[in-house]
C-alpha positions in Angstrom: -27.9 -53.7 22.6 -27.5 -51.9 26.0 -23.8 -52.8 25.9 -23.4 -51.0 22.6 -25.1 -47.9 23.9 -22.7 -47.9 26.9 -19.8 -48.2 24.5 -21.1 -45.4 22.3 -21.6 -43.2 25.3 -18.1 -43.7 26.5 -16.8 -42.8 23.0 -18.9 -39.7 22.6 -18.8 -38.3 26.1 -15.2 -37.0 25.9 -15.9 -35.4 22.6 -19.0 -33.7 24.0 -17.0 -32.4 26.9 -14.2 -31.2 24.6 -16.7 -29.5 22.3 -18.4 -27.7 25.3 -15.0 -26.5 26.6 -14.0 -25.4 23.1 -17.3 -23.4 22.6 -16.9 -21.8 26.0 -13.3 -20.9 25.1 -14.3 -19.5 21.7 -17.0 -17.3 23.3 -14.7 -16.1 26.0 -11.9 -15.3 23.6 -14.3 -13.2 21.4 -15.4 -11.3 24.5 -11.8 -10.8 25.5 -11.0 -9.5 22.0 -13.9 -7.1 22.2 -12.8 -5.9 25.7 -9.3 -5.4 24.6 -10.5 -3.5 21.5 -12.7 -1.2 23.6 -9.9 -0.6 26.1 -7.5 0.2 23.3 -10.1 2.5 21.7 -10.6 4.3 25.0 -6.9 4.8 25.4 -6.5 6.0 21.8 -9.4 8.4 22.2 -8.0 9.8 25.5 -4.5 10.4 24.1 -5.8 11.6 20.7 -8.1 14.1 22.4 -5.3 15.6 24.4 -3.1 15.7 21.4 -5.7 17.4 19.2 -6.4 20.1 21.8 -2.9 21.5 21.0 -2.1 20.3 17.5 -5.5 20.9 15.9 -6.0 24.2 17.6 -2.6 25.3 16.5 -3.2 24.4 12.9 -6.6 26.2 12.9 -5.0 29.3 14.4 -2.2 29.2 11.9 -4.8 29.4 9.0 -5.6 32.9 10.3 -2.0 33.9 10.3 -1.5 32.6 6.7 -4.6 34.7 5.6 -3.1 37.7 7.4 0.2 37.2 5.5 -1.7 37.0 2.2 -3.5 40.2 3.1 -0.2 41.9 3.9 1.2 40.6 0.6 -1.7 42.0 -1.4 -1.7 45.4 0.4 2.1 45.9 0.8 3.5 44.4 -2.4 0.9 43.7 -5.1 -1.2 46.7 -4.4 1.7 49.1 -3.6 3.2 51.5 -6.1 6.0 49.9 -8.1 9.4 50.9 -6.6 7.8 52.4 -3.5 9.8 52.4 -0.3 7.2 50.2 1.5 7.2 47.6 -1.3 11.0 47.6 -1.6 11.3 47.2 2.2 8.8 44.2 2.4 10.6 42.5 -0.5 13.9 43.0 1.1 12.7 41.5 4.4 11.3 38.5 2.5 14.6 38.0 0.8 16.5 38.1 4.1 14.2 35.7 5.9 12.6 33.4 3.3 11.0 31.1 5.9 9.3 34.0 7.6 8.2 35.8 4.4 4.7 36.0 3.1 5.8 33.8 0.2 6.6 30.9 2.6 3.3 31.3 4.5 1.2 31.5 1.3 3.0 28.4 -0.1 2.3 26.5 3.1 -1.3 27.6 3.0 -1.7 26.3 -0.6 -0.1 23.0 0.4 -2.4 22.5 3.3 -5.5 23.7 1.5 -5.3 22.9 -2.2 -7.9 24.6 -4.2 -8.8 27.2 -1.5 -7.0 30.5 -2.0 -6.2 32.5 1.1 -8.5 35.4 0.2 -11.4 33.0 0.9 -10.6 33.4 4.6 -9.3 36.9 4.8 -9.6 38.9 7.0 -8.6 36.6 9.9 -10.6 38.4 12.6 -12.9 41.4 13.2 -14.7 43.2 16.0 -18.5 43.3 16.4 -20.6 45.7 18.4 -23.5 44.5 20.6 -25.8 45.3 17.6 -23.7 43.1 15.3 -22.0 45.9 13.4 -18.3 45.8 12.5 -16.5 48.5 14.4 -13.0 48.2 13.0 -12.4 51.1 10.6 -15.3 53.2 9.5 -18.5 51.1 9.7 -19.6 49.9 6.3 -23.4 49.9 6.1 -24.7 48.1 2.9 -27.9 50.2 3.3 -26.7 53.7 4.3 -29.1 56.1 5.9 -29.0 59.9 6.1 -26.6 60.9 9.0 -27.6 62.8 12.1 -26.1 66.1 10.9 -28.4 66.1 7.8 -31.6 65.1 9.6 -30.8 67.6 12.4 -30.6 70.7 10.1 -32.9 73.6 11.1 -35.1 75.1 8.5 -32.7 78.0 8.0 -29.8 75.7 7.6 -31.7 73.3 5.3 -32.7 76.2 3.1 -29.1 77.5 2.9 -27.8 73.9 2.3 -30.3 73.3 -0.6 -29.3 76.7 -2.1 -25.6 75.7 -2.0 -26.2 72.3 -3.3 -28.3 73.6 -6.2 -25.6 76.1 -7.2 -22.9 73.4 -7.1 -24.8 70.9 -9.1 -25.9 73.4 -11.8 -22.4 74.4 -12.6 -22.5 77.9 -11.2 -19.3 79.9 -11.2 -16.9 79.7 -8.3 -17.9 83.1 -6.9 -21.6 82.2 -6.7 -20.8 78.9 -5.0 -18.5 80.6 -2.5 -21.2 83.2 -1.7 -23.8 80.5 -1.0 -21.2 78.6 1.0 -20.6 81.7 3.2 -24.4 82.1 3.8 -24.6 78.4 4.9 -21.6 78.8 7.3 -23.4 81.9 8.8 -26.1 79.5 10.0 -23.5 78.0 12.3 -23.8 74.3 11.1 -22.1 71.4 12.8 -18.5 70.1 11.9 -19.8 67.3 9.6 -22.2 69.7 7.9 -19.4 72.2 7.4 -17.2 69.6 5.9 -19.8 68.6 3.4 -20.4 72.3 2.5 -16.6 72.8 2.1 -16.5 69.8 -0.3 -19.1 71.4 -2.5 -17.0 74.6 -2.6 -13.9 72.5 -3.3 -15.5 70.8 -6.3 -16.3 74.2 -7.8 -12.7 75.5 -7.1 -11.1 72.3 -8.5 -12.5 73.1 -11.9 -10.5 76.3 -12.0 -7.1 74.7 -11.1 -4.6 72.8 -13.3 -5.0 69.0 -13.1 -1.9 68.6 -11.0 -3.1 71.1 -8.4 -6.6 69.7 -8.5 -5.4 66.2 -7.8 -3.3 67.4 -4.8 -6.2 69.6 -3.4 -8.7 66.7 -3.6 -6.3 64.3 -1.9 -5.5 66.6 0.9 -9.2 67.2 1.5 -9.8 63.4 1.5 -7.3 63.0 4.3 -9.1 65.5 6.5 -12.6 63.9 6.4 -12.2 60.1 7.1 -15.1 60.1 9.5 -17.5 62.5 7.8 -20.6 61.2 6.0 -22.5 62.7 3.1 -26.2 63.5 3.3 -26.8 60.0 1.8 -24.7 58.3 4.5 -21.7 57.6 2.3 -18.0 58.5 3.3 -17.2 62.0 2.2 -13.6 60.8 1.8 -14.7 58.5 -1.0 -16.2 61.5 -3.0 -13.1 63.5 -2.5 -10.8 60.7 -3.7 -13.1 60.1 -6.7 -12.5 63.8 -7.6 -8.8 63.3 -7.4 -9.0 60.2 -9.7 -11.1 62.2 -12.2 -8.6 65.0 -12.6 -5.7 62.5 -12.6 -6.8 61.2 -16.0 -5.1 64.1 -17.6 -1.8 63.5 -15.9 -1.8 59.7 -15.4 -1.4 57.5 -12.2 0.9 58.6 -9.3 2.4 57.0 -6.2 0.3 59.4 -4.0 -2.9 58.0 -5.4 -1.8 54.4 -4.9 -1.0 55.2 -1.3 -4.5 56.7 -0.7 -6.4 53.7 -2.1 -5.3 51.6 1.0 -7.2 54.0 3.3 -10.2 54.0 0.9 -10.6 50.2 0.8 -9.5 49.3 4.3 -10.7 52.1 6.5 -13.5 54.0 4.6 -15.3 51.2 2.7 -18.7 52.0 1.2 -20.9 51.3 -1.8 -18.7 53.8 -3.7 -15.6 51.6 -3.3 -16.2 49.4 -6.5 -16.5 52.7 -8.5 -13.3 54.0 -7.1 -11.5 50.7 -8.1 -13.0 51.0 -11.6 -11.7 54.6 -11.9 -8.3 53.4 -10.7 -8.4 50.6 -13.3 -9.0 53.1 -16.1 -6.1 55.2 -14.7 -3.8 52.2 -14.8 -4.4 51.7 -18.5 -2.3 48.9 -20.0 0.3 48.9 -17.2 0.3 45.2 -16.1 1.9 46.0 -12.7 -0.6 48.7 -11.9 -3.5 46.6 -13.1 -2.3 43.7 -10.9 -2.4 46.1 -8.0 -6.0 47.1 -8.8 -7.0 43.4 -8.9 -5.3 43.0 -5.5 -7.4 45.7 -4.0 -10.5 44.2 -5.6 -9.7 41.0 -3.9 -9.4 42.7 -0.5 -12.7 44.6 -1.2 -14.5 41.3 -1.9 -13.1 39.9 1.3 -14.5 42.9 3.1 -17.9 42.3 1.6 -17.7 38.6 2.7 -16.8 39.9 6.2 -19.9 42.0 6.3 -22.1 39.1 5.1 -20.7 36.9 7.9 -21.2 39.6 10.5 -24.8 40.0 9.4 -25.4 36.2 9.6 -23.9 36.3 13.1 -26.2 39.2 14.1 -29.3 37.3 12.8 -28.3 34.1 14.7 -28.9 35.8 18.1 -25.7 34.5 19.6 -24.4 38.0 20.5 -25.2 38.4 24.2 -22.7 40.9 25.4 -19.9 39.2 27.3 -21.6 35.8 27.2 -20.9 34.7 23.7 -20.8 31.3 22.1 -19.4 29.7 18.9 -21.6 28.9 15.9 -21.7 27.6 12.4 -23.2 29.7 9.7 -24.0 29.1 6.0 -22.8 31.8 3.8 -22.9 31.3 0.0 -21.8 27.7 -0.6 -19.5 27.5 2.5 -20.1 26.5 6.1 -18.1 28.8 8.4 -17.0 28.2 11.9 -17.3 31.5 13.8 -15.5 31.7 17.2 -16.9 34.6 19.3 -15.2 36.0 22.4 -15.4 39.2 24.3 -12.7 41.7 23.3 -10.0 42.0 25.9 -8.8 45.4 24.6 -11.8 47.1 23.2 -10.2 50.5 22.7 -7.4 50.8 20.1 -5.6 53.9 18.8 -8.0 56.2 17.2 -5.8 56.6 14.1 -6.9 53.1 13.1 -10.5 54.4 12.9 -11.8 52.4 15.8 -14.2 54.4 18.0 -13.5 54.5 21.7 -16.4 53.0 23.6 -17.1 51.2 26.8 -19.8 49.1 25.1 -19.0 45.3 24.9 -17.2 44.3 21.7 -16.9 40.8 20.3 -13.8 39.4 18.6 -14.9 37.1 15.7 -12.5 34.5 14.2 -13.9 32.5 11.3 -12.8 29.7 9.1 -14.4 27.6 6.4 -15.4 24.0 7.3 -13.0 22.6 4.7 -10.1 24.2 6.5 -11.2 22.7 9.8 -11.5 19.3 8.2 -8.0 19.5 6.5 -6.5 20.8 9.8 -8.0 17.8 11.6 -6.6 15.4 9.0 -3.1 17.0 9.3 -3.3 16.9 13.1 -4.2 13.2 13.0 -1.5 12.4 10.5 1.1 14.3 12.6 0.0 12.8 15.9 2.1 10.2 17.7 -1.1 8.4 18.4 -1.8 5.8 15.8 -5.3 4.4 15.2 -5.5 0.6 14.8 -6.6 -0.4 11.4 -9.9 -1.8 12.6 -11.0 1.5 14.1 -13.1 4.2 12.4 -13.2 7.8 13.4 -16.0 10.4 13.4 -15.5 14.0 14.6 -17.7 16.9 15.5 -16.6 20.5 16.0 -19.0 22.7 17.8 -21.7 20.2 17.0 -21.0 20.1 13.3 -20.1 16.8 11.7 -16.8 16.8 9.8 -16.0 14.8 6.7 -12.9 12.7 7.0 -11.0 10.5 4.5 -12.5 7.0 3.8 -9.8 5.2 5.8 -11.1 6.7 9.0 -14.8 6.6 8.4 -17.1 4.1 10.2 -18.6 1.4 7.9 -21.4 2.4 5.7 -24.1 0.4 3.8 -24.8 -1.9 6.7 -28.2 -2.4 8.2 -27.0 -2.1 11.8 -25.3 1.0 13.2 -21.5 0.7 13.7 -20.4 -0.3 17.2 -19.3 2.7 19.2 -16.2 1.8 21.2 -15.0 5.1 22.8 -15.6 8.8 22.9 -13.4 11.8 23.8 -14.1 15.5 23.9 -12.0 18.6 24.4 -11.5 22.3 23.7 -9.1 23.6 21.1 -6.2 25.7 22.3 -3.4 27.4 20.4 0.3 27.6 21.1 1.6 31.2 21.3 3.2 32.5 18.1 4.2 35.8 19.6 3.5 38.0 22.6 1.0 40.0 20.5 -1.3 37.0 19.9 -4.0 35.9 22.3 -4.1 32.1 23.0 -7.4 30.4 22.7 -7.0 28.8 26.1 -7.2 32.3 27.5 -10.6 33.0 25.9 -13.9 31.8 27.4 -15.3 30.4 24.1 -12.8 27.8 23.0 -14.2 25.6 20.2 -15.2 22.2 21.5 -14.8 19.0 19.6 -16.0 15.4 20.0 -14.2 12.3 18.7 -15.9 8.9 18.5 -14.1 5.7 17.7 -16.1 3.0 16.0 -15.4 -0.6 15.1 -15.0 0.0 11.3 -13.5 -3.3 10.3 -14.7 -6.3 12.4 -13.0 -8.7 10.0 -9.6 -7.2 10.7 -10.2 -7.0 14.4 -11.3 -10.6 14.7 -8.8 -12.0 12.1 -6.5 -13.6 14.7 -9.4 -14.7 16.8 -11.1 -16.2 13.8 -8.0 -18.2 12.9 -7.8 -19.6 16.4 -11.5 -20.3 16.5 -11.4 -22.1 13.1 -8.4 -24.1 14.2 -10.1 -25.1 17.5 -13.3 -25.8 15.7 -11.5 -27.9 13.1 -9.8 -30.0 15.8 -13.1 -30.5 17.7 -14.9 -31.3 14.4 -12.1 -33.8 13.5 -12.4 -35.4 17.0 -16.2 -35.5 16.7 -16.0 -36.9 13.2 -13.6 -39.5 14.4 -15.8 -40.4 17.3 -18.9 -40.6 15.0 -17.0 -42.8 12.6 -15.9 -44.9 15.5 -19.5 -45.2 16.8 -20.7 -45.9 13.3 -18.0 -48.5 12.7 -18.8 -50.0 16.1 -22.5 -50.0 15.2 -21.8 -51.8 11.9 -19.5 -54.2 13.6 -22.1 -54.8 16.3 -24.9 -55.3 13.7 -22.6 -57.5 11.6 -21.8 -59.6 14.7 -25.5 -59.9 15.4 -26.1 -61.1 11.9 -23.1 -63.5 12.1 -24.4 -64.8 15.4 -27.8 -65.3 13.8 -26.3 -66.9 10.7 -24.2 -69.2 12.9 -27.2 -70.1 14.9 -29.1 -70.8 11.7 -26.0 -72.7 10.4 -25.9 -74.9 13.5 -29.6 -75.4 13.3 -29.4 -76.3 9.6 -26.4 -78.6 10.0 -28.2 -80.3 12.9 -31.3 -80.7 10.8 -29.3 -81.9 7.8 -27.4 -84.4 10.0 -30.3 -85.6 12.2 -32.7 -86.7 9.5 -30.3 -88.9 7.4 -28.6 -90.3 10.5 -32.0 -91.2 12.0 -33.1 -92.8 8.7 -29.8 -94.8 8.4 -30.1 -95.9 12.1 -33.7 -97.1 11.7 -32.9 -99.0 8.4 -29.8 -100.5 9.9 -31.7 -101.6 13.0 -34.4 -103.1 10.8 -31.9 -105.1 8.8 -30.0 -106.1 12.0 -33.2 -107.5 13.6 -34.2 -109.3 10.5 -37.4 -107.4 10.0 -36.6 -107.0 6.3 -36.2 -110.5 4.8 -37.0 -109.9 1.2 -33.9 -109.5 -0.9 -35.3 -106.6 -3.1 -36.4 -104.7 0.0 -33.0 -105.3 1.6 -31.3 -104.1 -1.6 -33.5 -100.9 -1.5 -32.5 -100.3 2.2 -28.8 -100.8 1.4 -29.1 -98.4 -1.6 -30.8 -95.8 0.6 -28.2 -96.1 3.3 -25.4 -95.6 0.8 -27.2 -92.6 -0.7 -27.7 -91.0 2.8 -24.1 -91.6 3.6 -23.1 -90.0 0.4 -25.2 -87.0 1.3 -23.7 -86.8 4.7 -20.2 -87.0 3.2 -21.0 -84.2 0.8 -22.3 -82.0 3.6 -19.3 -82.7 5.8 -17.0 -82.0 2.9 -18.7 -78.7 2.3 -18.4 -77.8 5.9 -14.7 -78.8 5.9 -14.1 -76.8 2.7 -15.8 -73.8 4.2 -13.6 -74.0 7.3 -10.5 -74.2 5.2 -11.6 -71.3 3.1 -12.4 -69.2 6.2 -8.9 -70.0 7.6 -7.2 -69.4 4.2 -5.9 -73.0 4.1 -7.8 -74.1 1.0 -5.4 -75.2 -1.8 -6.1 -76.1 -5.4 -4.2 -78.4 -7.7 -4.5 -77.1 -11.2 -4.2 -79.6 -14.1 -5.8 -79.9 -17.5 -9.4 -80.6 -17.1 -12.0 -81.4 -19.7 -15.1 -79.3 -18.9 -17.3 -81.5 -21.1 -16.4 -84.6 -19.3 -16.7 -82.9 -16.0 -20.2 -81.8 -16.8 -21.2 -85.2 -18.0 -19.8 -87.0 -15.0 -21.4 -84.5 -12.6 -24.8 -84.8 -14.2 -24.6 -88.6 -14.1 -23.7 -88.4 -10.4 -26.7 -86.2 -9.7 -29.3 -88.1 -11.8 -30.3 -90.4 -9.0 -30.9 -87.6 -6.6 -32.8 -85.7 -9.3 -34.9 -88.8 -9.9 -35.7 -89.1 -6.2 -37.0 -85.5 -6.2 -39.0 -86.0 -9.4 -36.9 -83.5 -11.4 -35.6 -84.1 -14.9 -31.8 -83.3 -15.1 -30.5 -82.7 -18.6 -27.3 -81.7 -20.4 -27.6 -79.0 -23.1 -24.5 -78.7 -25.3 -24.1 -76.7 -28.5 -24.2 -78.5 -31.8 -20.4 -78.2 -32.1 -20.1 -80.4 -29.0 -22.9 -82.8 -29.9 -21.4 -83.6 -33.3 -18.1 -84.6 -31.7 -19.6 -86.9 -29.0 -18.5 -89.4 -27.9 -15.0 -89.0 -29.5 -14.7 -85.2 -29.2 -11.5 -83.2 -29.5 -12.3 -79.6 -28.5 -9.2 -77.9 -27.0 -11.1 -74.7 -26.1 -12.9 -76.7 -23.4 -9.6 -78.0 -21.9 -8.9 -75.8 -18.9 -6.3 -75.8 -16.1 -8.4 -76.4 -13.0 -8.8 -78.5 -9.9 -11.3 -80.9 -11.2 -12.5 -82.1 -7.8 -13.1 -78.6 -6.5 -14.7 -77.5 -9.8 -17.0 -80.5 -9.7 -17.9 -79.7 -6.1 -18.9 -76.2 -7.2 -21.0 -77.6 -10.0 -22.6 -80.2 -7.7 -23.6 -77.3 -5.3 -25.2 -75.4 -8.1 -27.1 -78.5 -9.4 -28.1 -79.4 -5.8 -29.6 -75.9 -5.3 -31.4 -76.1 -8.6 -32.9 -79.5 -7.7 -34.0 -78.3 -4.3 -35.8 -75.2 -5.7 -37.4 -77.0 -8.8 -40.9 -78.3 -8.5 -41.7 -82.0 -9.2 -41.8 -82.6 -12.9 -39.6 -79.7 -13.6 -36.4 -79.6 -15.6 -32.9 -78.6 -14.6 -30.5 -77.8 -17.5 -26.7 -78.0 -17.3 -25.0 -76.3 -20.3 -21.6 -75.5 -21.6 -20.9 -73.0 -24.4 -18.0 -70.9 -25.8 -18.7 -67.1 -25.8 -16.8 -65.3 -28.6 -14.9 -62.1 -28.1 -17.0 -58.9 -27.9 -16.2 -55.2 -27.6 -16.8 -55.2 -23.8 -16.2 -58.9 -22.9 -13.2 -61.1 -23.9 -13.7 -64.7 -25.1 -14.7 -67.1 -22.3 -16.3 -70.5 -21.5 -19.6 -70.5 -19.8 -20.7 -73.4 -17.6 -24.3 -72.8 -16.4 -27.1 -74.4 -14.4 -30.7 -73.3 -15.0 -33.9 -74.2 -13.1 -37.5 -73.1 -13.4 -38.2 -72.6 -9.7 -39.6 -69.7 -7.8 -36.7 -67.4 -8.6 -34.7 -64.8 -6.6 -35.5 -61.1 -6.3 -32.8 -58.8 -7.8 -32.3 -57.2 -4.4 -30.9 -60.5 -3.1 -28.6 -61.4 -5.9 -25.6 -60.3 -4.0 -26.6 -61.5 -0.6 -27.1 -65.2 -1.6 -23.3 -65.5 -2.0 -22.8 -64.5 1.6 -21.9 -67.2 4.1 -24.8 -68.6 6.2 -27.3 -66.5 4.3 -30.6 -68.3 3.4 -33.8 -66.6 2.3 -36.7 -66.7 4.7 -36.8 -68.0 8.3 -35.2 -71.3 9.4 -38.5 -72.3 11.0 -40.5 -71.8 7.8 -37.9 -72.9 5.3 -38.9 -76.0 3.2 -35.6 -76.5 1.3 -32.6 -78.3 2.7 -29.1 -76.7 3.1 -26.9 -74.8 5.5 -26.3 -71.5 3.6 -22.6 -72.1 2.6 -22.9 -73.8 -0.8 -23.0 -70.6 -2.9 -20.2 -69.0 -0.9 -18.1 -72.1 -1.6 -18.9 -71.9 -5.3 -17.9 -68.2 -5.5 -14.6 -68.9 -3.7 -13.7 -71.8 -6.0 -14.6 -70.0 -9.2 -12.8 -66.8 -8.2 -9.7 -68.9 -7.2 -9.7 -70.2 -10.9 -9.8 -66.6 -12.2 -13.5 -66.7 -13.1 -16.7 -65.3 -11.8 -20.2 -66.4 -10.9 -23.2 -64.6 -12.5 -26.8 -65.0 -11.6 -29.9 -64.2 -13.7 -33.1 -64.6 -11.8 -36.5 -63.0 -11.1 -39.5 -64.1 -9.0 -41.5 -66.6 -10.9 -39.0 -66.9 -13.8 -36.5 -69.4 -12.4 -32.8 -68.9 -12.0 -29.7 -69.3 -14.0 -26.2 -69.5 -12.4 -23.3 -69.1 -14.8 -19.6 -69.8 -14.2 -17.5 -67.8 -16.6 -13.9 -68.7 -17.3 -12.0 -66.1 -19.4 -9.8 -67.9 -22.0 -6.9 -65.5 -21.7 -6.4 -66.5 -18.1 -5.9 -70.1 -19.2 -3.3 -69.1 -21.8 -1.4 -67.1 -19.1 -1.5 -70.0 -16.7 
């Protein structure tokens, strides 16, 4: 046994070493793949971050420019008077340079931002005061308050103002209104108060003029009072322009009115602006071109309202700190807006634009919806020369706000564990210069900052090649291990088989020695007794001679079995087939074994069917004539009878039978030659093993029956050599029946 374990160890040891090396290599390869993926992700993040600083910033800045182009288009073309010099000039410029025209920019905007009209972003930028008020153009206060000129009136001035206002509102004649206007002017009011008083006089005088003159007078007055406010805090210019529109109903729309509406919407906005646009719409009537112009101004007005909402949200955020500003996201309506706040580099602009000169800090605000920032990022990534490996996922933040990206770049979702972060990059957005009039973001202190994070989004794709190599290596190791285990198992079976064979051979030698020693000793003793004359009686001598002959016959049979077994093992056993009568063979064999049966006290009988008994002794039954080696077949029958006699108790009966089995569905016609005893029987678990060579039930030291364990193996070989088979039917306590079955078709074929 130790030898086998040494052999098994020598077989398995190389496999174990190979398996250990393979596992180490697999783990190292996986770690190497992860390191390479992380290194690749870091390089991609670094390059992508640098690329996005320029490309993403440029795309974001360009959105402002597209919105400005859309604004110019609405104000200069759609909202302008048909055939006006300004509209004609803009259309001519667009025709000469199509790629630089507002049509091209608007078309590009719609391609980049489907479903988001440019007016959703207009205007592109605005200025805020330290208090959060818009200072570009006349300030639009959604909740106007009485101006300083009205609250600062003295009691005399207030009495004169109320008298003038009562006369104007009651419809007094022009002379009465002018008298009260003169009394108010005598109180020496301020410029704004004087303008408001003059407007009350103008309204009274307009009623006395023809419509054409009234419209012209009202327009001219509107041009002179852009910065004046009424006692309610509303632009006086709006009221004057409203008077012009009222008198224009009688004469229809004009180019002069359409030019004035630009100033009213863009530079003197107020709560009165929607009313002015409604009056303008009534004046346009059914003229489709003019009505389209009114709709354009309504679009610009709605954008102005949105601008004020955003400005108010910025003011309430508390991020306005003079020259130290920061960027922020605000929620306005259903949209998230990115607001970029920077100190104004040129706070004073020409007064004609309506911007008040001041040394107070101003803040430039640029704002974009979140969807535009996301689409710009997608375009920048698509246009970038840096390509993300397919196994990487991307997440992006702009000023701390998470951006939504297409699914192909998203980290994996629906998993219990967080995705593996491989690399991170950050940067600040800059903008390439479009013209010398634009300010680059890199020159501003508050550049929008972004963060990119690269995740392992598809581990299966990353480890695909590694997994194939690992599976191949694992398969090779498994095949080697399987082969080694099969080898060890085969060696173990061979070793156990060799042990059993050695044991059987030992038992065989012991059995043969026992079988030879007893008869030889008996023959020697009887021969010595006869030689010395100790047995003088003739009957006694005859008995001794008979016993010597019997023992010699037994020894011959044993030796013949051993020799036959040797020939069978060496493949040298040959059979001479000739017609053999099985009935005669059975009779002769039973007659040969009767003496031995009588000595053991067992009754040996033949049991033939009636068809055979009726033909005896002159039978002619061709179905029992078989081509066989009669001597070998008789040897097989003798071995079966000998075993039956050995295992039958004294007084028992051993039957030898012969019968013809007719054809059945499962079995072809055959001849059965059987031997049946009533001994102790054989367990079903050993029905197969009893035909093995050297096998005998029980221990050699405790075995009572004679034999060497090769008889049944010889029987099986002889029968199978004749094309038949040996069947056994036995159970403990029920005796045994061994049947030799010869198929008839095999005889006909032979």
